[in-house]
Residue frames as qw, qx, qy, qz and C-alpha x, y, z in Angstrom:
[[0.277, 0.711, 0.496, 0.414, 81.30, 89.03, 112.06],
 [0.265, 0.247, -0.081, 0.929, 81.97, 92.69, 112.06],
 [0.122, -0.430, -0.667, 0.596, 80.23, 94.70, 114.61],
 [0.257, 0.702, 0.209, -0.631, 79.19, 97.26, 112.17],
 [0.727, 0.575, 0.326, 0.187, 78.68, 97.70, 108.46],
 [0.308, 0.901, -0.159, 0.261, 81.25, 100.58, 108.42],
 [0.830, -0.262, -0.134, 0.473, 85.04, 100.12, 109.29],
 [0.085, 0.994, -0.014, 0.070, 86.44, 103.42, 110.10],
 [0.726, 0.335, -0.225, 0.557, 90.12, 104.19, 109.32],
 [0.491, -0.827, -0.212, 0.176, 90.95, 105.62, 112.86],
 [0.628, -0.270, 0.124, 0.719, 94.53, 106.46, 112.09],
 [0.206, 0.366, 0.422, 0.803, 93.19, 108.86, 109.46],
 [0.276, -0.766, -0.442, -0.377, 89.98, 110.12, 111.24],
 [0.567, -0.638, -0.321, 0.409, 91.76, 111.09, 114.47],
 [0.408, 0.019, 0.105, 0.907, 93.53, 113.81, 112.69],
 [0.142, 0.682, 0.442, -0.566, 90.26, 115.61, 112.26],
 [0.031, 0.501, -0.385, -0.774, 91.25, 116.50, 108.80],
 [0.466, 0.134, -0.660, -0.574, 89.39, 113.80, 106.87],
 [0.785, -0.026, 0.430, -0.444, 86.76, 111.15, 107.18],
 [0.421, 0.385, -0.770, -0.286, 87.72, 107.75, 105.87],
 [0.719, -0.078, 0.523, -0.451, 85.89, 104.45, 106.04],
 [0.191, 0.165, -0.873, -0.418, 85.61, 101.04, 104.38],
 [0.736, -0.073, 0.045, -0.672, 82.12, 99.50, 103.89],
 [0.260, -0.121, 0.958, -0.024, 81.14, 95.82, 104.36],
 [0.286, -0.219, -0.733, -0.577, 78.15, 93.89, 103.00],
 [0.124, -0.417, -0.792, 0.428, 76.20, 94.19, 106.21],
 [0.214, 0.608, 0.292, -0.706, 72.98, 96.03, 105.94],
 [0.118, 0.300, -0.548, -0.772, 71.83, 97.41, 102.62],
 [0.685, 0.314, 0.329, -0.569, 68.97, 96.50, 100.38],
 [0.424, 0.428, -0.682, -0.415, 70.56, 94.47, 97.48],
 [0.872, -0.053, 0.379, -0.304, 69.41, 90.83, 97.09],
 [0.896, 0.424, -0.129, -0.008, 70.51, 87.72, 95.25],
 [0.865, 0.068, -0.159, 0.470, 74.27, 87.18, 94.86],
 [0.208, 0.539, -0.115, 0.808, 74.80, 90.93, 95.67],
 [0.528, -0.708, -0.462, -0.079, 72.86, 90.67, 99.00],
 [0.564, -0.514, -0.230, 0.604, 73.64, 93.39, 101.52],
 [0.033, -0.907, 0.003, 0.421, 75.32, 96.68, 101.12],
 [0.661, 0.237, 0.421, 0.574, 76.62, 96.36, 97.47],
 [0.061, 0.856, 0.018, -0.513, 78.02, 99.72, 96.28],
 [0.311, -0.221, 0.667, 0.640, 79.28, 98.49, 93.04],
 [0.526, 0.529, 0.147, -0.650, 77.39, 99.74, 90.01],
 [0.400, 0.560, -0.617, -0.381, 79.26, 97.46, 87.43],
 [0.124, -0.170, 0.971, -0.117, 78.44, 93.94, 88.82],
 [0.263, -0.219, -0.847, -0.406, 74.83, 93.28, 87.56],
 [0.103, -0.465, -0.691, 0.543, 73.03, 94.39, 90.58],
 [0.110, 0.796, 0.512, 0.304, 70.02, 96.78, 90.05],
 [0.321, 0.400, -0.105, 0.852, 71.18, 100.28, 89.90],
 [0.403, -0.685, -0.112, -0.597, 68.45, 101.61, 92.34],
 [0.844, -0.495, -0.193, 0.075, 69.54, 99.28, 94.97],
 [0.713, 0.038, -0.144, 0.685, 73.16, 100.19, 94.60],
 [0.050, 0.549, -0.029, 0.834, 72.32, 104.04, 94.78],
 [0.592, -0.701, -0.104, -0.384, 70.20, 103.52, 97.75],
 [0.868, -0.292, -0.175, 0.362, 72.99, 101.58, 99.44],
 [0.498, 0.311, -0.076, 0.806, 75.39, 104.37, 98.53],
 [0.302, -0.710, -0.137, -0.621, 72.92, 106.86, 100.16],
 [0.803, -0.565, -0.187, 0.019, 73.30, 104.88, 103.35],
 [0.738, -0.022, -0.115, 0.664, 77.17, 105.33, 103.16],
 [0.133, 0.597, 0.080, 0.787, 76.54, 109.05, 102.53],
 [0.519, -0.758, -0.129, -0.373, 74.67, 109.34, 105.84],
 [0.864, -0.355, -0.145, 0.325, 77.55, 107.80, 107.62],
 [0.594, 0.089, 0.075, 0.796, 80.02, 110.10, 106.07],
 [0.049, 0.806, 0.350, -0.474, 77.67, 113.02, 106.25],
 [0.065, -0.346, 0.468, 0.811, 78.05, 113.86, 102.53],
 [0.676, 0.468, 0.162, -0.545, 76.03, 113.88, 99.47],
 [0.816, 0.149, 0.515, 0.217, 76.28, 111.22, 96.75],
 [0.519, 0.833, 0.103, 0.163, 76.89, 113.94, 94.13],
 [0.196, -0.874, 0.444, 0.030, 80.32, 114.65, 95.92],
 [0.848, -0.181, 0.474, 0.154, 81.57, 111.19, 95.07],
 [0.402, 0.691, -0.501, -0.331, 84.25, 110.57, 92.39],
 [0.857, -0.130, 0.499, -0.012, 84.89, 107.10, 91.08],
 [0.018, 0.563, -0.689, -0.456, 87.47, 105.70, 88.70],
 [0.773, 0.255, -0.417, -0.406, 86.90, 103.01, 86.05],
 [0.611, -0.448, 0.645, -0.100, 89.33, 100.62, 87.82],
 [0.787, 0.507, -0.293, -0.193, 91.01, 98.72, 84.95],
 [0.924, -0.294, 0.127, 0.207, 93.63, 96.92, 87.05],
 [0.625, 0.585, -0.101, 0.508, 96.21, 99.33, 86.00],
 [0.549, -0.420, -0.295, 0.659, 98.44, 101.94, 87.83],
 [0.184, 0.496, 0.218, 0.820, 97.21, 105.23, 86.34],
 [0.222, -0.491, -0.565, 0.625, 96.40, 107.95, 88.84],
 [0.070, 0.714, 0.434, 0.544, 93.84, 110.82, 88.34],
 [0.172, -0.138, -0.355, 0.908, 94.22, 114.26, 90.00],
 [0.002, -0.690, -0.717, -0.097, 90.52, 115.07, 90.82],
 [0.064, 0.078, -0.010, 0.995, 89.38, 118.60, 90.31],
 [0.345, 0.295, 0.433, -0.779, 86.01, 120.34, 90.90],
 [0.529, 0.342, -0.429, -0.647, 85.01, 119.53, 87.27],
 [0.373, 0.125, -0.917, -0.068, 85.15, 115.77, 88.20],
 [0.312, -0.016, 0.682, -0.661, 82.67, 115.90, 91.11],
 [0.744, 0.238, 0.259, -0.568, 79.98, 113.46, 90.68],
 [0.524, 0.454, -0.641, -0.330, 81.76, 111.26, 88.09],
 [0.450, 0.063, -0.891, 0.012, 80.64, 107.66, 88.59],
 [0.220, -0.095, 0.647, -0.724, 78.42, 108.46, 91.63],
 [0.658, 0.222, 0.438, -0.572, 75.21, 107.28, 89.95],
 [0.839, 0.525, -0.032, -0.140, 76.51, 105.72, 86.74],
 [0.771, -0.337, 0.377, 0.388, 79.46, 103.60, 86.05],
 [0.664, 0.566, 0.314, 0.375, 79.71, 104.88, 82.43],
 [0.146, 0.921, 0.009, 0.362, 80.74, 108.22, 83.50],
 [0.731, -0.601, 0.104, 0.305, 83.50, 107.25, 85.88],
 [0.068, 0.840, -0.458, -0.283, 86.92, 108.69, 85.16],
 [0.938, 0.308, -0.107, -0.114, 88.19, 106.40, 82.56],
 [0.740, 0.478, -0.374, 0.290, 91.34, 104.24, 82.73],
 [0.019, -0.599, 0.507, -0.620, 92.31, 105.04, 86.32],
 [0.731, -0.330, -0.594, 0.069, 92.76, 102.95, 89.50],
 [0.435, -0.342, -0.400, 0.731, 93.91, 105.71, 91.82],
 [0.016, 0.851, 0.278, 0.445, 92.51, 109.11, 92.64],
 [0.468, -0.304, -0.330, 0.761, 94.15, 112.06, 94.57],
 [0.001, 0.810, 0.290, 0.510, 92.91, 115.47, 95.39],
 [0.291, -0.136, -0.447, 0.835, 93.58, 118.36, 97.73],
 [0.303, -0.334, -0.284, -0.846, 89.93, 119.71, 97.35],
 [0.235, 0.037, 0.741, -0.628, 87.76, 119.61, 100.52],
 [0.615, 0.318, 0.247, -0.678, 84.36, 118.07, 100.06],
 [0.634, 0.379, -0.579, -0.346, 85.41, 115.64, 97.17],
 [0.810, -0.272, 0.479, -0.202, 84.79, 112.02, 98.12],
 [0.307, 0.510, -0.771, -0.226, 87.41, 109.78, 96.61],
 [0.864, -0.079, 0.272, -0.417, 86.32, 106.26, 96.19],
 [0.222, 0.355, -0.886, -0.202, 87.82, 102.72, 95.49],
 [0.848, -0.012, 0.004, -0.530, 85.86, 99.53, 95.04],
 [0.224, 0.434, -0.872, 0.000, 86.83, 95.99, 95.64],
 [0.917, -0.166, 0.102, -0.348, 85.76, 92.30, 96.44],
 [0.920, -0.152, 0.077, 0.353, 89.29, 90.82, 97.19],
 [0.498, 0.598, -0.039, 0.627, 91.35, 93.61, 95.68],
 [0.471, -0.409, -0.409, 0.666, 93.13, 95.83, 98.11],
 [0.017, 0.894, 0.255, 0.368, 91.56, 99.22, 98.80],
 [0.568, -0.159, -0.231, 0.774, 94.02, 101.84, 100.20],
 [0.065, -0.949, -0.267, -0.156, 93.13, 105.20, 101.52],
 [0.629, 0.024, -0.148, 0.763, 95.90, 107.98, 102.02],
 [0.132, -0.969, -0.197, -0.070, 95.99, 111.27, 103.77],
 [0.488, 0.275, -0.204, 0.803, 98.70, 113.99, 103.85],
 [0.367, -0.759, -0.481, 0.241, 97.94, 115.74, 107.18],
 [0.376, -0.480, 0.008, 0.793, 100.29, 118.55, 106.51],
 [0.003, 0.085, -0.449, -0.890, 99.45, 119.62, 102.89],
 [0.472, 0.320, 0.486, -0.662, 96.02, 118.46, 103.25],
 [0.549, 0.356, -0.534, -0.535, 95.51, 116.02, 100.43],
 [0.759, -0.051, 0.573, -0.303, 93.96, 112.63, 100.12],
 [0.349, 0.340, -0.744, -0.456, 94.16, 109.50, 97.80],
 [0.842, 0.041, 0.368, -0.392, 92.10, 106.36, 97.09],
 [0.156, 0.482, -0.806, -0.306, 93.77, 103.28, 95.50],
 [0.933, 0.074, 0.158, -0.314, 92.49, 100.14, 94.02],
 [0.010, 0.627, -0.775, -0.078, 95.17, 97.36, 93.97],
 [0.978, -0.004, 0.091, -0.186, 94.30, 94.03, 92.61],
 [0.852, -0.210, 0.309, 0.365, 97.12, 91.57, 91.72],
 [0.604, 0.522, 0.271, 0.538, 97.91, 93.42, 88.51],
 [0.030, -0.917, 0.040, -0.397, 97.81, 96.92, 90.03],
 [0.676, -0.691, 0.242, 0.086, 99.97, 95.60, 92.93],
 [0.819, 0.135, 0.296, 0.473, 102.43, 94.08, 90.34],
 [0.393, 0.605, 0.152, 0.676, 102.65, 97.68, 88.75],
 [0.383, -0.222, -0.411, 0.797, 102.76, 99.47, 92.21],
 [0.084, -0.735, -0.442, -0.508, 99.70, 101.51, 91.71],
 [0.497, -0.785, -0.324, 0.178, 100.03, 102.50, 95.46],
 [0.549, -0.368, 0.116, 0.741, 103.45, 104.00, 94.89],
 [0.222, 0.411, 0.489, 0.737, 102.20, 105.71, 91.87],
 [0.306, -0.836, -0.418, -0.180, 99.41, 107.43, 94.01],
 [0.562, -0.669, -0.072, 0.481, 102.13, 108.50, 96.54],
 [0.462, -0.070, 0.287, 0.837, 104.35, 109.92, 93.77],
 [0.064, 0.616, 0.501, 0.605, 101.38, 111.87, 92.41],
 [0.450, -0.840, -0.297, 0.058, 100.81, 113.38, 95.80],
 [0.599, -0.382, 0.117, 0.694, 104.46, 114.28, 96.01],
 [0.353, 0.177, 0.410, 0.822, 104.36, 116.02, 92.63],
 [0.111, -0.671, -0.486, -0.549, 101.01, 117.77, 92.66],
 [0.494, -0.804, -0.252, -0.217, 100.75, 118.59, 96.45],
 [0.084, 0.686, -0.565, 0.451, 104.41, 118.74, 97.85],
 [0.843, -0.479, 0.072, -0.233, 103.54, 115.72, 100.09],
 [0.000, 0.579, -0.796, 0.179, 106.40, 114.09, 102.08],
 [0.728, -0.066, -0.647, -0.215, 105.80, 110.30, 102.08],
 [0.375, 0.028, -0.744, 0.553, 107.13, 110.14, 105.70],
 [0.216, 0.045, 0.421, -0.880, 104.29, 112.19, 106.79],
 [0.603, -0.055, -0.460, -0.649, 101.48, 110.34, 104.84],
 [0.533, -0.061, 0.734, -0.416, 98.99, 108.09, 106.80],
 [0.468, 0.150, -0.708, -0.507, 97.55, 105.05, 104.94],
 [0.658, -0.030, 0.559, -0.503, 94.72, 102.67, 105.72],
 [0.249, 0.180, -0.859, -0.411, 94.67, 99.21, 103.94],
 [0.666, -0.064, 0.176, -0.722, 91.10, 97.92, 103.90],
 [0.808, 0.002, 0.545, -0.223, 89.45, 94.42, 103.72],
 [0.529, 0.599, -0.479, -0.364, 91.09, 92.31, 101.02],
 [0.990, 0.004, -0.135, -0.051, 92.03, 88.65, 100.23],
 [0.234, -0.758, 0.608, -0.028, 95.05, 87.38, 102.08],
 [0.238, 0.460, -0.843, -0.143, 97.43, 84.54, 101.75],
 [0.469, 0.048, 0.808, -0.354, 95.05, 82.09, 103.69],
 [0.624, 0.500, 0.531, -0.281, 92.69, 82.16, 100.63],
 [0.497, 0.800, -0.163, -0.295, 94.61, 83.45, 97.62],
 [0.681, -0.203, 0.611, 0.349, 96.34, 80.71, 95.81],
 [0.461, 0.785, -0.186, -0.370, 97.98, 81.59, 92.53],
 [0.912, 0.151, 0.293, 0.243, 99.82, 79.70, 89.76],
 [0.527, -0.231, 0.283, 0.767, 102.63, 80.59, 87.50],
 [0.226, 0.655, 0.480, 0.538, 100.34, 82.74, 85.38],
 [0.311, -0.935, -0.125, -0.121, 100.50, 85.17, 88.33],
 [0.709, -0.611, 0.138, 0.324, 103.79, 84.34, 89.75],
 [0.705, 0.129, 0.315, 0.623, 105.98, 84.63, 86.75],
 [0.237, 0.706, 0.239, 0.623, 104.87, 88.07, 85.43],
 [0.437, -0.881, -0.149, -0.105, 104.59, 89.40, 88.91],
 [0.694, -0.571, 0.164, 0.407, 108.13, 88.67, 89.95],
 [0.576, 0.288, 0.313, 0.698, 109.51, 89.68, 86.58],
 [0.078, 0.790, 0.239, 0.559, 107.89, 93.12, 86.90],
 [0.342, -0.790, 0.236, -0.450, 108.28, 93.63, 90.62],
 [0.665, 0.155, -0.697, 0.219, 111.10, 91.22, 91.82],
 [0.087, -0.346, 0.594, -0.721, 110.83, 92.64, 95.42],
 [0.736, -0.167, 0.115, -0.646, 107.54, 90.80, 95.79],
 [0.711, 0.168, -0.680, -0.060, 109.04, 87.34, 95.44],
 [0.120, 0.168, -0.791, 0.576, 109.64, 87.18, 99.21],
 [0.484, -0.020, 0.333, -0.809, 105.93, 87.36, 99.83],
 [0.770, 0.126, -0.434, -0.450, 104.92, 84.34, 97.66],
 [0.474, -0.379, 0.736, -0.300, 104.58, 81.27, 99.93],
 [0.400, 0.201, -0.830, -0.331, 104.95, 77.98, 98.17],
 [0.740, -0.179, 0.380, -0.524, 102.20, 75.42, 99.00],
 [0.516, -0.169, 0.837, 0.072, 101.81, 71.60, 98.44],
 [0.661, 0.585, 0.444, -0.155, 99.91, 72.19, 95.23],
 [0.567, 0.010, 0.330, 0.755, 103.09, 73.49, 93.45],
 [0.074, 0.803, 0.298, 0.511, 101.44, 76.90, 93.58],
 [0.305, 0.160, -0.374, 0.861, 101.75, 79.93, 95.84],
 [0.246, -0.757, -0.576, 0.188, 99.86, 81.74, 98.53],
 [0.339, 0.372, 0.027, 0.864, 99.94, 85.58, 98.09],
 [0.245, -0.669, -0.532, 0.458, 99.27, 88.07, 100.81],
 [0.282, 0.672, 0.325, 0.603, 98.27, 91.04, 98.63],
 [0.304, -0.938, -0.113, -0.126, 97.68, 93.44, 101.70],
 [0.682, -0.556, 0.188, 0.437, 101.36, 92.70, 102.92],
 [0.579, 0.285, 0.357, 0.675, 102.83, 93.38, 99.37],
 [0.065, 0.827, 0.244, 0.502, 101.01, 96.79, 99.32],
 [0.466, -0.877, -0.020, 0.117, 102.13, 97.65, 102.68],
 [0.729, -0.219, 0.290, 0.580, 105.71, 96.84, 101.52],
 [0.369, 0.606, 0.386, 0.590, 105.05, 99.04, 98.43],
 [0.175, -0.946, -0.158, -0.223, 103.94, 101.90, 100.59],
 [0.675, -0.644, 0.162, 0.320, 107.00, 101.52, 102.78],
 [0.654, 0.185, 0.370, 0.633, 109.18, 101.51, 99.60],
 [0.224, 0.716, 0.347, 0.563, 107.55, 104.75, 98.59],
 [0.206, 0.386, -0.334, 0.835, 108.67, 106.37, 101.90],
 [0.624, -0.577, -0.141, -0.508, 105.75, 105.90, 104.30],
 [0.122, -0.440, 0.759, -0.465, 106.72, 105.03, 107.96],
 [0.362, -0.108, -0.924, -0.048, 105.58, 101.62, 109.26],
 [0.062, -0.344, -0.719, 0.600, 103.78, 103.10, 112.09],
 [0.294, 0.320, -0.044, -0.899, 101.69, 105.27, 109.58],
 [0.462, 0.072, -0.710, -0.526, 100.25, 102.26, 107.66],
 [0.463, -0.079, 0.692, -0.547, 97.23, 100.49, 109.29],
 [0.215, -0.110, -0.895, -0.376, 95.33, 97.45, 108.31],
 [0.483, 0.062, 0.283, -0.826, 91.53, 97.87, 108.64],
 [0.881, 0.173, 0.025, -0.441, 89.29, 94.71, 108.35],
 [0.590, -0.352, 0.722, 0.087, 90.30, 91.14, 107.40],
 [0.126, -0.101, 0.858, 0.487, 90.28, 88.54, 104.66],
 [0.540, 0.220, -0.075, -0.809, 87.42, 89.01, 102.26],
 [0.656, 0.077, -0.682, -0.314, 87.34, 85.28, 101.25],
 [0.223, -0.011, -0.891, 0.395, 87.43, 84.01, 104.68],
 [0.098, 0.448, 0.667, -0.587, 84.24, 85.76, 105.75],
 [0.004, -0.273, -0.597, -0.755, 81.62, 86.20, 103.06],
 [0.229, -0.728, -0.635, 0.118, 79.05, 87.06, 105.72],
 [0.260, -0.779, -0.116, 0.559, 80.88, 90.31, 106.25],
 [0.102, -0.556, 0.453, 0.689, 82.62, 90.95, 102.93],
 [0.824, 0.512, 0.017, -0.243, 82.16, 90.48, 99.35],
 [0.427, -0.503, 0.669, 0.342, 84.62, 88.09, 97.66],
 [0.547, 0.533, -0.424, -0.487, 85.07, 87.66, 93.97],
 [0.314, 0.364, -0.876, -0.038, 87.03, 84.44, 94.44],
 [0.169, 0.018, 0.904, -0.392, 85.07, 82.77, 97.26],
 [0.535, 0.464, 0.439, -0.553, 81.70, 83.64, 95.52],
 [0.549, 0.171, 0.704, 0.416, 82.89, 82.54, 92.02],
 [0.247, 0.115, 0.394, 0.878, 82.69, 85.87, 90.41],
 [0.271, -0.600, -0.576, -0.486, 79.08, 86.65, 91.31],
 [0.483, -0.555, -0.499, 0.458, 79.05, 89.19, 94.04],
 [0.001, 0.983, 0.182, 0.029, 78.95, 92.84, 95.12],
 [0.564, 0.393, -0.244, 0.684, 81.63, 95.34, 96.07],
 [0.417, -0.759, -0.327, 0.379, 82.61, 97.08, 99.16],
 [0.326, 0.849, 0.015, 0.416, 84.18, 100.68, 99.14],
 [0.556, -0.358, -0.207, 0.721, 86.91, 102.60, 100.58],
 [0.138, 0.826, 0.319, 0.444, 85.99, 106.20, 100.73],
 [0.544, -0.323, -0.219, 0.742, 87.85, 109.31, 101.92],
 [0.142, 0.842, 0.323, 0.408, 86.97, 113.07, 102.10],
 [0.331, 0.061, -0.326, 0.883, 88.73, 116.17, 103.36],
 [0.195, -0.791, -0.572, 0.101, 86.62, 118.03, 105.84]]
């Protein structure tokens, strides 16, 4: 079990330019299938419990909840460039999250970018030179459409980021040990992103095991990040449902962990 409810992205935090962490399910006040530190407002949990849990995360980050910005997360690859007028979107109501986006980027200090997951891959990005950040949600469909690469491209275009200088943290997510897929995933995936075929591991069930974190790491490297700048934080969500939320292991009824990053 994780020693703490928060997993800090030390490769980002040690720069002193941003604070970045991933939550677990440890602690918190949610009950039932969402028990623990559920920070997802869209999974059936009582909103007051989720907001109280988010307040606990705010204490760890030393921010206010009204600084959070959340995307709708539709398993696509659209990126939103977050401005001051977006502050607070999705922080206490899922209905006003930024619509149709799975990645957020900004260069505005004090804005907390968020990504929520329960098996999908949460990714946090920092440009320490131009002082810009990103938060990415990559399920299998977002991974297939290379949402992480789209976030890097958005940071290049809007903030002048050099991918070779970016730092990335890949948070807790389902890994090959627990993620079995069939041709309904394999076929469209390798058609849209052929480079991913090398990561599919054939098993004895005539299916494949898919390491989503490794595929996203590969996508970040293809986007120009250096291997030593990409860190994995946390483990397989489906392996350890005492520590993490897992949509697959808990049959769709569970909470969400978060990846959060803010420029200081």
